[in-house]
C-alpha angles and dihedrals in degrees: 000000000000118000104251093195092055092049090049091050092050093048093048092049091051091048095044112129093015132103089248121090139178116258101177143343121206132180128183131201092271088061092249103154122198120191115191117200135181137187141214086244117009139325118233127206088239090058091052092048092047093050092045091055093044092052093045090054089060094058133063113230090195089061095046128358117223142160115232127201123179114193141164117259100257128239108258092034117122115261112252108176134047094242090063090055091050090052092055098049106132093022131104116263136182112228125192112197122210089249091061098258114140118208128187107198147137113273103233101174142353135198128175087264105037150013130220118216132190120203141147123252135179112237134178112252118206112251095019129097098211127059115247127221113240132175114247120201111189137166120220126193112236088238087067092051121085096184142345124202135178107261118226117191112202096187 
């Protein structure tokens, strides 16, 4: 089985000083390797092909046969690295907390330990019959978050 750490190191070295970055590297028992990349703006097919070729040049297929796929981290996929969170600051996200609560909110801030979300919520106001909508800005530790995805509203 291919060494995932070695593949990640090679990919990160190739992408060093570019707007592209490695999100994840996976390898199964059949030596099918998948390298997921993302960018601060967008990922082109040409960038995936170029990285694929550059990684393949670093490994000897005679020594160990493998199948390599380089792809863009898809929309709707959970965020995996801090740089993806930074990229989405100011954008809507869908957050699933470990307790099962789902929140659709604007990502206001992100650190390696936490995220800050802004969303509206209806709350009971003392002395009024109807609930009022208020903006809630709350910070969650990443240990409280099961997954975060970019939210796309098709309405």
